[in-house]
C-alpha positions as a printed Julia matrix, in Angstrom:
185×3 Matrix{Float64}:
   2.63  -77.1   -49.32
   4.07  -74.37  -51.13
   4.96  -71.28  -49.05
   3.79  -68.38  -50.83
   5.65  -65.1   -49.93
   3.59  -62.65  -48.11
   3.46  -59.21  -50.06
   3.36  -56.39  -48.07
   1.7   -53.31  -49.42
   2.64  -49.82  -48.08
   0.05  -47.04  -48.04
   1.99  -44.05  -48.86
   1.18  -40.56  -47.21
   2.75  -38.65  -49.75
   1.68  -37.27  -52.96
   3.18  -39.22  -55.79
   3.83  -37.62  -59.28
   1.43  -38.89  -62.23
   1.51  -38.98  -66.15
   4.5   -38.1   -67.94
   6.51  -36.41  -65.0
   5.7   -39.57  -63.07
   7.33  -41.85  -66.01
  10.31  -39.67  -65.75
  10.41  -39.71  -62.21
  10.28  -43.53  -62.01
  12.77  -44.03  -64.83
  15.54  -41.54  -63.37
  15.18  -42.36  -59.59
  17.14  -44.54  -57.85
  14.06  -46.15  -55.55
  11.01  -45.42  -57.37
   8.96  -46.58  -54.29
  10.4   -43.95  -52.13
   8.14  -41.4   -51.2
   8.36  -38.04  -52.59
   8.19  -36.09  -49.38
   5.01  -33.99  -50.29
   2.49  -35.02  -47.76
  -1.19  -35.75  -48.48
  -3.85  -32.98  -47.65
  -7.18  -34.4   -47.62
  -8.91  -31.46  -46.36
  -8.46  -27.81  -47.69
  -7.62  -25.66  -44.45
  -9.05  -22.32  -45.04
  -7.48  -19.81  -43.65
  -4.46  -21.72  -44.48
  -1.45  -21.99  -41.77
   0.42  -18.68  -41.47
  -2.44  -16.56  -43.2
  -3.58  -15.21  -39.64
  -2.29  -11.67  -39.11
  -0.76  -11.78  -35.65
  -1.48   -8.01  -35.01
  -4.95   -8.76  -35.24
  -4.99  -10.98  -32.08
  -7.02   -9.63  -28.98
  -5.02  -10.21  -25.82
  -7.81  -11.09  -23.14
  -7.47   -8.24  -20.6
  -8.39   -9.04  -17.09
  -9.11   -5.61  -15.34
  -7.74   -4.42  -12.79
  -4.88   -6.78  -12.85
  -3.63   -5.87  -16.28
  -3.55   -1.94  -15.61
   0.03   -1.5   -14.65
  -0.87    2.14  -13.47
  -2.93    0.72  -10.76
  -1.06   -2.46  -10.05
   2.67   -1.77   -9.59
   5.15   -4.97   -9.28
   6.02   -3.86   -5.46
   2.52   -4.47   -4.58
   1.89   -7.73   -6.49
   5.23   -9.42   -5.42
   4.25  -11.66   -2.7
   7.7   -13.43   -2.54
   9.28  -10.56   -0.75
   7.84   -8.56    1.98
   9.21   -5.11    1.61
   9.34   -2.89    4.78
   6.55   -0.71    5.7
   7.63    2.48    6.34
   6.18    4.75    9.0
   7.43    8.03   10.58
   6.23    9.83   13.38
   6.75   13.74   13.23
   7.1    15.96   16.15
   3.58   17.0    16.04
   2.59   13.47   16.23
   4.94   12.89   19.23
   3.3    16.02   20.92
  -0.27   14.81   20.15
   0.41   11.43   21.69
   2.17   12.87   24.96
  -0.61   15.16   25.54
  -3.56   13.14   24.67
  -2.51    9.62   24.28
  -3.15    7.06   21.76
  -6.42    4.94   21.27
  -4.82    2.24   22.57
  -3.67    4.18   25.85
  -5.48    7.1    25.93
  -4.5     9.74   28.83
  -8.08   11.24   28.82
 -11.5    10.86   27.59
 -11.91   12.4    24.4
 -15.71   12.46   23.86
 -17.92   14.38   20.93
 -16.83   17.98   19.96
 -14.61   18.76   22.73
 -12.42   15.57   22.12
 -12.14   16.63   18.42
 -11.09   20.3    19.43
  -8.7    18.98   22.11
  -7.09   16.76   19.36
  -6.92   19.57   16.88
  -5.46   21.95   19.62
  -2.65   19.02   20.37
  -1.7    18.8    16.64
  -1.46   22.65   16.17
   0.62   22.58   19.28
   2.79   20.03   18.07
   3.69   21.82   14.9
   5.84   24.38   17.19
   7.86   21.12   18.15
   8.65   19.13   21.13
  10.75   22.06   22.8
   7.91   24.26   22.86
   5.53   21.37   24.11
   8.04   20.69   26.96
   8.71   24.38   28.01
   5.0    24.74   28.13
   4.0    21.64   30.0
   7.32   20.12   32.19
   5.74   17.09   33.36
   4.47   16.05   29.78
   6.97   13.32   29.64
   6.72   11.86   33.13
   4.67    8.88   31.85
   7.02    8.16   28.99
  10.51    8.4    30.93
  11.7     5.46   33.11
  13.47    5.64   36.66
  15.76    8.31   37.19
  14.2    10.61   34.26
  16.32    8.07   31.76
  14.27    7.36   28.39
  12.92    4.08   27.69
  15.21    1.33   26.48
  14.31   -0.64   23.48
  12.45   -3.86   23.81
  13.9    -6.61   25.55
  16.72   -4.51   27.24
  14.69   -3.61   30.32
  16.34   -5.23   33.27
  13.91   -7.27   35.46
  14.8    -6.22   38.78
  17.07   -3.49   40.36
  19.04   -5.77   42.68
  20.69   -7.31   39.45
  18.96  -10.31   39.62
  18.59  -12.05   35.94
  15.56  -12.08   34.22
  14.97  -16.08   34.0
  15.99  -18.75   35.96
  17.45  -22.01   34.82
  16.38  -24.98   36.95
  19.43  -27.29   38.28
  18.39  -30.27   36.28
  18.9   -27.85   32.94
  22.17  -26.43   33.82
  25.69  -27.7    34.37
  26.95  -28.31   37.6
  29.37  -26.14   39.69
  32.17  -29.08   39.32
  31.72  -29.08   35.5
  35.37  -28.83   34.25
  35.61  -25.76   31.81
  38.25  -26.14   29.12
  40.15  -23.41   27.5
  41.58  -24.03   24.32
  45.16  -21.97   23.57
């Protein structure tokens, strides 16, 4: 049997020159079967690529998130927790000492009499703490600790006046008395 060489036919996906220019191209080219590099474009694209005006694009707006005046970065930033500052003025301190707070009221404030008492305490507080202490000497008795000392920060209160510790370790959780203590020099 005679073996026949299989002839491969390649389909070109590029535009090939035709007519007289095609003849000149085939004569003077090194490899006439090589593609020209101009791709076939079987469909006419309307509008052609690059014809869209970029200024004509409408950005989708999601209100109110896109409104930067009402949505600043520090409100959107959830990675950092910024400290929430709070201040207590002397007027607020006097009102708390005289009337109390909502959690720990000194007296029941009911109706119009309660609102009048709150307004009076706030107006008295504008004068300052010294004026409030001169008017009512027993005002800070509830707040001050033993011996008339101001309160200590949280966690610094001694539990017992006799000098005992606030906590006790069990014997099995602590080292024994004969445990060697080494000092490095």
